[in-house]
VEXRORO-615012 format. One record per atom (N, C-alpha, C, O): residue number from 1; residue in one letter; atom name; x negated, y negated, z negated. Coordinates in pm, whole numbers, plus 50000, padded with zeros to 5 digits. Example, Ala and Ser with C-alpha at 12.3 -4.5 7.8 and 13.67 -1.06 7.14 Angstrom:
2
<site n="1" res="a" atom="N" east="48681" north="50569" up="49220"/>
<site n="1" res="a" atom="CA" east="48770" north="50450" up="49220"/>
<site n="1" res="a" atom="C" east="48680" north="50330" up="49220"/>
<site n="1" res="a" atom="O" east="48576" north="50332" up="49154"/>
<site n="2" res="s" atom="N" east="48715" north="50225" up="49292"/>
<site n="2" res="s" atom="CA" east="48633" north="50106" up="49286"/>
<site n="2" res="s" atom="C" east="48710" north="49997" up="49213"/>
<site n="2" res="s" atom="O" east="48659" north="49886" up="49196"/>
//
This chain:
75
<site n="1" res="m" atom="N" east="50567" north="49083" up="48552"/>
<site n="1" res="m" atom="CA" east="50560" north="49030" up="48662"/>
<site n="1" res="m" atom="C" east="50690" north="49101" up="48760"/>
<site n="1" res="m" atom="O" east="50721" north="49220" up="48760"/>
<site n="2" res="d" atom="N" east="50741" north="49012" up="48825"/>
<site n="2" res="d" atom="CA" east="50872" north="49093" up="48871"/>
<site n="2" res="d" atom="C" east="50791" north="49122" up="49009"/>
<site n="2" res="d" atom="O" east="50693" north="49055" up="49043"/>
<site n="3" res="l" atom="N" east="50854" north="49248" up="49097"/>
<site n="3" res="l" atom="CA" east="50813" north="49329" up="49184"/>
<site n="3" res="l" atom="C" east="50876" north="49248" up="49303"/>
<site n="3" res="l" atom="O" east="50835" north="49287" up="49413"/>
<site n="4" res="i" atom="N" east="50936" north="49179" up="49306"/>
<site n="4" res="i" atom="CA" east="51011" north="49116" up="49405"/>
<site n="4" res="i" atom="C" east="50912" north="48976" up="49458"/>
<site n="4" res="i" atom="O" east="50916" north="48916" up="49566"/>
<site n="5" res="q" atom="N" east="50819" north="48951" up="49331"/>
<site n="5" res="q" atom="CA" east="50737" north="48805" up="49366"/>
<site n="5" res="q" atom="C" east="50575" north="48870" up="49465"/>
<site n="5" res="q" atom="O" east="50497" north="48807" up="49536"/>
<site n="6" res="k" atom="N" east="50578" north="48967" up="49439"/>
<site n="6" res="k" atom="CA" east="50464" north="49024" up="49500"/>
<site n="6" res="k" atom="C" east="50529" north="49129" up="49648"/>
<site n="6" res="k" atom="O" east="50558" north="49249" up="49647"/>
<site n="7" res="k" atom="N" east="50534" north="49048" up="49741"/>
<site n="7" res="k" atom="CA" east="50567" north="49146" up="49878"/>
<site n="7" res="k" atom="C" east="50490" north="49209" up="49955"/>
<site n="7" res="k" atom="O" east="50531" north="49281" up="50046"/>
<site n="8" res="y" atom="N" east="50347" north="49186" up="49924"/>
<site n="8" res="y" atom="CA" east="50252" north="49291" up="49983"/>
<site n="8" res="y" atom="C" east="50150" north="49309" up="49913"/>
<site n="8" res="y" atom="O" east="50101" north="49225" up="49838"/>
<site n="9" res="l" atom="N" east="50108" north="49430" up="49933"/>
<site n="9" res="l" atom="CA" east="49986" north="49486" up="49841"/>
<site n="9" res="l" atom="C" east="49885" north="49491" up="49922"/>
<site n="9" res="l" atom="O" east="49897" north="49512" up="50042"/>
<site n="10" res="t" atom="N" east="49767" north="49470" up="49858"/>
<site n="10" res="t" atom="CA" east="49651" north="49471" up="49942"/>
<site n="10" res="t" atom="C" east="49616" north="49611" up="49978"/>
<site n="10" res="t" atom="O" east="49683" north="49709" up="49946"/>
<site n="11" res="i" atom="N" east="49493" north="49614" up="50053"/>
<site n="11" res="i" atom="CA" east="49434" north="49731" up="50083"/>
<site n="11" res="i" atom="C" east="49392" north="49824" up="49999"/>
<site n="11" res="i" atom="O" east="49388" north="49940" up="50040"/>
<site n="12" res="h" atom="N" east="49347" north="49791" up="49848"/>
<site n="12" res="h" atom="CA" east="49298" north="49835" up="49752"/>
<site n="12" res="h" atom="C" east="49418" north="49884" up="49647"/>
<site n="12" res="h" atom="O" east="49423" north="50000" up="49607"/>
<site n="13" res="q" atom="N" east="49494" north="49804" up="49617"/>
<site n="13" res="q" atom="CA" east="49637" north="49819" up="49560"/>
<site n="13" res="q" atom="C" east="49699" north="49974" up="49620"/>
<site n="13" res="q" atom="O" east="49710" north="50081" up="49562"/>
<site n="14" res="a" atom="N" east="49732" north="49935" up="49759"/>
<site n="14" res="a" atom="CA" east="49788" north="50059" up="49863"/>
<site n="14" res="a" atom="C" east="49694" north="50180" up="49841"/>
<site n="14" res="a" atom="O" east="49747" north="50282" up="49798"/>
<site n="15" res="a" atom="N" east="49590" north="50182" up="49859"/>
<site n="15" res="a" atom="CA" east="49505" north="50297" up="49854"/>
<site n="15" res="a" atom="C" east="49538" north="50359" up="49707"/>
<site n="15" res="a" atom="O" east="49553" north="50480" up="49694"/>
<site n="16" res="k" atom="N" east="49548" north="50277" up="49608"/>
<site n="16" res="k" atom="CA" east="49527" north="50337" up="49415"/>
<site n="16" res="k" atom="C" east="49678" north="50424" up="49421"/>
<site n="16" res="k" atom="O" east="49702" north="50539" up="49383"/>
<site n="17" res="l" atom="N" east="49769" north="50321" up="49482"/>
<site n="17" res="l" atom="CA" east="49924" north="50427" up="49512"/>
<site n="17" res="l" atom="C" east="49907" north="50523" up="49571"/>
<site n="17" res="l" atom="O" east="49953" north="50628" up="49525"/>
<site n="18" res="i" atom="N" east="49842" north="50524" up="49682"/>
<site n="18" res="i" atom="CA" east="49866" north="50683" up="49779"/>
<site n="18" res="i" atom="C" east="49786" north="50759" up="49715"/>
<site n="18" res="i" atom="O" east="49821" north="50877" up="49717"/>
<site n="19" res="g" atom="N" east="49654" north="50730" up="49634"/>
<site n="19" res="g" atom="CA" east="49582" north="50834" up="49604"/>
<site n="19" res="g" atom="C" east="49466" north="50867" up="49681"/>
<site n="19" res="g" atom="O" east="49405" north="50972" up="49662"/>
<site n="20" res="v" atom="N" east="49419" north="50748" up="49804"/>
<site n="20" res="v" atom="CA" east="49296" north="50793" up="49869"/>
<site n="20" res="v" atom="C" east="49217" north="50661" up="49880"/>
<site n="20" res="v" atom="O" east="49260" north="50561" up="49822"/>
<site n="21" res="t" atom="N" east="49095" north="50656" up="49960"/>
<site n="21" res="t" atom="CA" east="49028" north="50530" up="49966"/>
<site n="21" res="t" atom="C" east="49067" north="50414" up="50031"/>
<site n="21" res="t" atom="O" east="49170" north="50424" up="50099"/>
<site n="22" res="a" atom="N" east="49006" north="50299" up="50028"/>
<site n="22" res="a" atom="CA" east="49067" north="50178" up="50096"/>
<site n="22" res="a" atom="C" east="49018" north="50235" up="50240"/>
<site n="22" res="a" atom="O" east="49102" north="50238" up="50330"/>
<site n="23" res="l" atom="N" east="48878" north="50282" up="50267"/>
<site n="23" res="l" atom="CA" east="48827" north="50321" up="50401"/>
<site n="23" res="l" atom="C" east="48903" north="50404" up="50482"/>
<site n="23" res="l" atom="O" east="48921" north="50403" up="50604"/>
<site n="24" res="t" atom="N" east="48967" north="50514" up="50344"/>
<site n="24" res="t" atom="CA" east="49050" north="50609" up="50439"/>
<site n="24" res="t" atom="C" east="49191" north="50532" up="50512"/>
<site n="24" res="t" atom="O" east="49248" north="50582" up="50610"/>
<site n="25" res="l" atom="N" east="49231" north="50418" up="50452"/>
<site n="25" res="l" atom="CA" east="49343" north="50335" up="50510"/>
<site n="25" res="l" atom="C" east="49323" north="50273" up="50621"/>
<site n="25" res="l" atom="O" east="49394" north="50268" up="50721"/>
<site n="26" res="r" atom="N" east="49174" north="50200" up="50585"/>
<site n="26" res="r" atom="CA" east="49120" north="50124" up="50737"/>
<site n="26" res="r" atom="C" east="49121" north="50238" up="50845"/>
<site n="26" res="r" atom="O" east="49173" north="50221" up="50955"/>
<site n="27" res="n" atom="N" east="49056" north="50361" up="50806"/>
<site n="27" res="n" atom="CA" east="49051" north="50461" up="50938"/>
<site n="27" res="n" atom="C" east="49223" north="50493" up="50989"/>
<site n="27" res="n" atom="O" east="49257" north="50488" up="51107"/>
<site n="28" res="w" atom="N" east="49296" north="50519" up="50900"/>
<site n="28" res="w" atom="CA" east="49431" north="50549" up="50947"/>
<site n="28" res="w" atom="C" east="49493" north="50421" up="51021"/>
<site n="28" res="w" atom="O" east="49551" north="50447" up="51126"/>
<site n="29" res="d" atom="N" east="49489" north="50311" up="50989"/>
<site n="29" res="d" atom="CA" east="49505" north="50183" up="51055"/>
<site n="29" res="d" atom="C" east="49472" north="50185" up="51208"/>
<site n="29" res="d" atom="O" east="49550" north="50202" up="51301"/>
<site n="30" res="n" atom="N" east="49346" north="50164" up="51210"/>
<site n="30" res="n" atom="CA" east="49228" north="50203" up="51313"/>
<site n="30" res="n" atom="C" east="49312" north="50342" up="51450"/>
<site n="30" res="n" atom="O" east="49345" north="50337" up="51568"/>
<site n="31" res="l" atom="N" east="49315" north="50413" up="51375"/>
<site n="31" res="l" atom="CA" east="49384" north="50527" up="51463"/>
<site n="31" res="l" atom="C" east="49550" north="50533" up="51494"/>
<site n="31" res="l" atom="O" east="49618" north="50602" up="51571"/>
<site n="32" res="r" atom="N" east="49580" north="50433" up="51401"/>
<site n="32" res="r" atom="CA" east="49698" north="50398" up="51443"/>
<site n="32" res="r" atom="C" east="49813" north="50525" up="51374"/>
<site n="32" res="r" atom="O" east="49928" north="50548" up="51411"/>
<site n="33" res="k" atom="N" east="49750" north="50580" up="51284"/>
<site n="33" res="k" atom="CA" east="49848" north="50673" up="51179"/>
<site n="33" res="k" atom="C" east="49915" north="50623" up="51090"/>
<site n="33" res="k" atom="O" east="50016" north="50682" up="51052"/>
<site n="34" res="f" atom="N" east="49878" north="50503" up="51035"/>
<site n="34" res="f" atom="CA" east="49970" north="50406" up="50904"/>
<site n="34" res="f" atom="C" east="49917" north="50282" up="50914"/>
<site n="34" res="f" atom="O" east="49833" north="50239" up="50834"/>
<site n="35" res="q" atom="N" east="49962" north="50217" up="51013"/>
<site n="35" res="q" atom="CA" east="49938" north="50085" up="51019"/>
<site n="35" res="q" atom="C" east="49975" north="49960" up="50936"/>
<site n="35" res="q" atom="O" east="50090" north="49952" up="50891"/>
<site n="36" res="a" atom="N" east="49884" north="49861" up="50913"/>
<site n="36" res="a" atom="CA" east="49899" north="49781" up="50832"/>
<site n="36" res="a" atom="C" east="49930" north="49662" up="50884"/>
<site n="36" res="a" atom="O" east="49894" north="49640" up="51000"/>
<site n="37" res="a" atom="N" east="50000" north="49564" up="50812"/>
<site n="37" res="a" atom="CA" east="50048" north="49443" up="50878"/>
<site n="37" res="a" atom="C" east="49939" north="49339" up="50823"/>
<site n="37" res="a" atom="O" east="49898" north="49353" up="50707"/>
<site n="38" res="r" atom="N" east="49892" north="49240" up="50902"/>
<site n="38" res="r" atom="CA" east="49819" north="49144" up="50856"/>
<site n="38" res="r" atom="C" east="49847" north="49028" up="50804"/>
<site n="38" res="r" atom="O" east="49945" north="48964" up="50841"/>
<site n="39" res="h" atom="N" east="49769" north="48986" up="50715"/>
<site n="39" res="h" atom="CA" east="49791" north="48853" up="50657"/>
<site n="39" res="h" atom="C" east="49777" north="48736" up="50762"/>
<site n="39" res="h" atom="O" east="49676" north="48724" up="50830"/>
<site n="40" res="p" atom="N" east="49869" north="48664" up="50770"/>
<site n="40" res="p" atom="CA" east="49897" north="48536" up="50888"/>
<site n="40" res="p" atom="C" east="49760" north="48462" up="50860"/>
<site n="40" res="p" atom="O" east="49694" north="48421" up="50955"/>
<site n="41" res="i" atom="N" east="49704" north="48438" up="50695"/>
<site n="41" res="i" atom="CA" east="49581" north="48326" up="50718"/>
<site n="41" res="i" atom="C" east="49474" north="48394" up="50743"/>
<site n="41" res="i" atom="O" east="49397" north="48353" up="50830"/>
<site n="42" res="n" atom="N" east="49445" north="48516" up="50669"/>
<site n="42" res="n" atom="CA" east="49284" north="48578" up="50669"/>
<site n="42" res="n" atom="C" east="49314" north="48680" up="50720"/>
<site n="42" res="n" atom="O" east="49209" north="48740" up="50742"/>
<site n="43" res="n" atom="N" east="49401" north="48738" up="50755"/>
<site n="43" res="n" atom="CA" east="49376" north="48848" up="50865"/>
<site n="43" res="n" atom="C" east="49357" north="48976" up="50820"/>
<site n="43" res="n" atom="O" east="49318" north="49060" up="50902"/>
<site n="44" res="y" atom="N" east="49380" north="49011" up="50695"/>
<site n="44" res="y" atom="CA" east="49339" north="49094" up="50583"/>
<site n="44" res="y" atom="C" east="49489" north="49188" up="50613"/>
<site n="44" res="y" atom="O" east="49603" north="49159" up="50650"/>
<site n="45" res="r" atom="N" east="49418" north="49313" up="50576"/>
<site n="45" res="r" atom="CA" east="49553" north="49442" up="50629"/>
<site n="45" res="r" atom="C" east="49606" north="49439" up="50466"/>
<site n="45" res="r" atom="O" east="49542" north="49455" up="50362"/>
<site n="46" res="v" atom="N" east="49735" north="49414" up="50486"/>
<site n="46" res="v" atom="CA" east="49826" north="49434" up="50370"/>
<site n="46" res="v" atom="C" east="49968" north="49527" up="50395"/>
<site n="46" res="v" atom="O" east="50000" north="49554" up="50511"/>
<site n="47" res="y" atom="N" east="50031" north="49562" up="50307"/>
<site n="47" res="y" atom="CA" east="50103" north="49673" up="50320"/>
<site n="47" res="y" atom="C" east="50240" north="49622" up="50197"/>
<site n="47" res="y" atom="O" east="50233" north="49546" up="50101"/>
<site n="48" res="t" atom="N" east="50343" north="49690" up="50245"/>
<site n="48" res="t" atom="CA" east="50461" north="49667" up="50160"/>
<site n="48" res="t" atom="C" east="50486" north="49819" up="50093"/>
<site n="48" res="t" atom="O" east="50467" north="49932" up="50137"/>
<site n="49" res="l" atom="N" east="50536" north="49771" up="49970"/>
<site n="49" res="l" atom="CA" east="50598" north="49890" up="49885"/>
<site n="49" res="l" atom="C" east="50642" north="50016" up="49973"/>
<site n="49" res="l" atom="O" east="50603" north="50132" up="49977"/>
<site n="50" res="e" atom="N" east="50750" north="49937" up="50047"/>
<site n="50" res="e" atom="CA" east="50874" north="50027" up="50117"/>
<site n="50" res="e" atom="C" east="50746" north="50126" up="50244"/>
<site n="50" res="e" atom="O" east="50766" north="50238" up="50291"/>
<site n="51" res="q" atom="N" east="50639" north="50045" up="50265"/>
<site n="51" res="q" atom="CA" east="50560" north="50148" up="50356"/>
<site n="51" res="q" atom="C" east="50542" north="50261" up="50298"/>
<site n="51" res="q" atom="O" east="50589" north="50365" up="50345"/>
<site n="52" res="i" atom="N" east="50451" north="50255" up="50155"/>
<site n="52" res="i" atom="CA" east="50398" north="50337" up="50095"/>
<site n="52" res="i" atom="C" east="50500" north="50444" up="50062"/>
<site n="52" res="i" atom="O" east="50485" north="50566" up="50074"/>
<site n="53" res="e" atom="N" east="50617" north="50371" up="50013"/>
<site n="53" res="e" atom="CA" east="50701" north="50500" up="49968"/>
<site n="53" res="e" atom="C" east="50726" north="50586" up="50095"/>
<site n="53" res="e" atom="O" east="50699" north="50706" up="50088"/>
<site n="54" res="s" atom="N" east="50768" north="50544" up="50191"/>
<site n="54" res="s" atom="CA" east="50775" north="50596" up="50326"/>
<site n="54" res="s" atom="C" east="50670" north="50703" up="50381"/>
<site n="54" res="s" atom="O" east="50697" north="50806" up="50443"/>
<site n="55" res="l" atom="N" east="50558" north="50661" up="50346"/>
<site n="55" res="l" atom="CA" east="50445" north="50776" up="50369"/>
<site n="55" res="l" atom="C" east="50446" north="50874" up="50295"/>
<site n="55" res="l" atom="O" east="50436" north="50990" up="50335"/>
<site n="56" res="l" atom="N" east="50460" north="50838" up="50172"/>
<site n="56" res="l" atom="CA" east="50487" north="50933" up="50036"/>
<site n="56" res="l" atom="C" east="50562" north="51032" up="50069"/>
<site n="56" res="l" atom="O" east="50534" north="51152" up="50063"/>
<site n="57" res="k" atom="N" east="50663" north="50980" up="50106"/>
<site n="57" res="k" atom="CA" east="50786" north="51082" up="50144"/>
<site n="57" res="k" atom="C" east="50773" north="51165" up="50251"/>
<site n="57" res="k" atom="O" east="50809" north="51282" up="50239"/>
<site n="58" res="k" atom="N" east="50708" north="51107" up="50395"/>
<site n="58" res="k" atom="CA" east="50670" north="51211" up="50455"/>
<site n="58" res="k" atom="C" east="50592" north="51303" up="50445"/>
<site n="58" res="k" atom="O" east="50592" north="51396" up="50525"/>
<site n="59" res="l" atom="N" east="50497" north="51293" up="50326"/>
<site n="59" res="l" atom="CA" east="50387" north="51351" up="50290"/>
<site n="59" res="l" atom="C" east="50442" north="51437" up="50190"/>
<site n="59" res="l" atom="O" east="50372" north="51495" up="50107"/>
<site n="60" res="g" atom="N" east="50550" north="51446" up="50196"/>
<site n="60" res="g" atom="CA" east="50622" north="51538" up="50040"/>
<site n="60" res="g" atom="C" east="50603" north="51492" up="49917"/>
<site n="60" res="g" atom="O" east="50635" north="51568" up="49826"/>
<site n="61" res="l" atom="N" east="50549" north="51360" up="49882"/>
<site n="61" res="l" atom="CA" east="50485" north="51346" up="49740"/>
<site n="61" res="l" atom="C" east="50582" north="51265" up="49667"/>
<site n="61" res="l" atom="O" east="50675" north="51225" up="49738"/>
<site n="62" res="p" atom="N" east="50586" north="51237" up="49568"/>
<site n="62" res="p" atom="CA" east="50676" north="51152" up="49461"/>
<site n="62" res="p" atom="C" east="50659" north="51046" up="49477"/>
<site n="62" res="p" atom="O" east="50540" north="51017" up="49477"/>
<site n="63" res="k" atom="N" east="50767" north="50915" up="49501"/>
<site n="63" res="k" atom="CA" east="50744" north="50791" up="49480"/>
<site n="63" res="k" atom="C" east="50648" north="50755" up="49361"/>
<site n="63" res="k" atom="O" east="50642" north="50834" up="49267"/>
<site n="64" res="p" atom="N" east="50576" north="50645" up="49359"/>
<site n="64" res="p" atom="CA" east="50474" north="50613" up="49264"/>
<site n="64" res="p" atom="C" east="50569" north="50568" up="49148"/>
<site n="64" res="p" atom="O" east="50677" north="50520" up="49181"/>
<site n="65" res="a" atom="N" east="50537" north="50581" up="49015"/>
<site n="65" res="a" atom="CA" east="50620" north="50529" up="48906"/>
<site n="65" res="a" atom="C" east="50641" north="50394" up="48901"/>
<site n="65" res="a" atom="O" east="50543" north="50334" up="48946"/>
<site n="66" res="k" atom="N" east="50749" north="50308" up="48856"/>
<site n="66" res="k" atom="CA" east="50762" north="50191" up="48859"/>
<site n="66" res="k" atom="C" east="50660" north="50145" up="48754"/>
<site n="66" res="k" atom="O" east="50618" north="50033" up="48782"/>
<site n="67" res="k" atom="N" east="50611" north="50193" up="48651"/>
<site n="67" res="k" atom="CA" east="50488" north="50129" up="48554"/>
<site n="67" res="k" atom="C" east="50361" north="50148" up="48631"/>
<site n="67" res="k" atom="O" east="50268" north="50067" up="48628"/>
<site n="68" res="l" atom="N" east="50363" north="50264" up="48701"/>
<site n="68" res="l" atom="CA" east="50223" north="50234" up="48777"/>
<site n="68" res="l" atom="C" east="50215" north="50139" up="48859"/>
<site n="68" res="l" atom="O" east="50117" north="50065" up="48856"/>
<site n="69" res="v" atom="N" east="50312" north="50121" up="48947"/>
<site n="69" res="v" atom="CA" east="50338" north="50019" up="49054"/>
<site n="69" res="v" atom="C" east="50310" north="49870" up="48992"/>
<site n="69" res="v" atom="O" east="50258" north="49779" up="49057"/>
<site n="70" res="i" atom="N" east="50350" north="49860" up="48867"/>
<site n="70" res="i" atom="CA" east="50360" north="49719" up="48807"/>
<site n="70" res="i" atom="C" east="50209" north="49713" up="48752"/>
<site n="70" res="i" atom="O" east="50145" north="49611" up="48776"/>
<site n="71" res="k" atom="N" east="50149" north="49818" up="48679"/>
<site n="71" res="k" atom="CA" east="50026" north="49813" up="48632"/>
<site n="71" res="k" atom="C" east="49918" north="49756" up="48752"/>
<site n="71" res="k" atom="O" east="49840" north="49662" up="48737"/>
<site n="72" res="i" atom="N" east="49937" north="49853" up="48899"/>
<site n="72" res="i" atom="CA" east="49853" north="49829" up="48975"/>
<site n="72" res="i" atom="C" east="49873" north="49661" up="49053"/>
<site n="72" res="i" atom="O" east="49795" north="49603" up="49129"/>
<site n="73" res="l" atom="N" east="49976" north="49626" up="49012"/>
<site n="73" res="l" atom="CA" east="50022" north="49486" up="49059"/>
<site n="73" res="l" atom="C" east="49928" north="49382" up="48996"/>
<site n="73" res="l" atom="O" east="49876" north="49291" up="49062"/>
<site n="74" res="e" atom="N" east="49912" north="49399" up="48887"/>
<site n="74" res="e" atom="CA" east="49895" north="49334" up="48762"/>
<site n="74" res="e" atom="C" east="49740" north="49328" up="48751"/>
<site n="74" res="e" atom="O" east="49678" north="49238" up="48694"/>
<site n="75" res="d" atom="N" east="49680" north="49449" up="48819"/>
<site n="75" res="d" atom="CA" east="49496" north="49427" up="48831"/>
<site n="75" res="d" atom="C" east="49458" north="49308" up="48883"/>
<site n="75" res="d" atom="O" east="49338" north="49282" up="48895"/>
//
């Protein structure tokens, strides 16, 4: 799967990459600590890989491995 084809990650995919629960991401979004974009049709929270990498950098954590990203996107 080409990473460019998958522009947005679901809240569950983002949570796996960051290492937190989806509930934590929802709470961060509600508190405006790490805001999600909204899917235009269903209003679900979605994240870009760039958002996740930026957060990990701010936290001093390494970027997720490309193999891990591909695995999560394929699940």
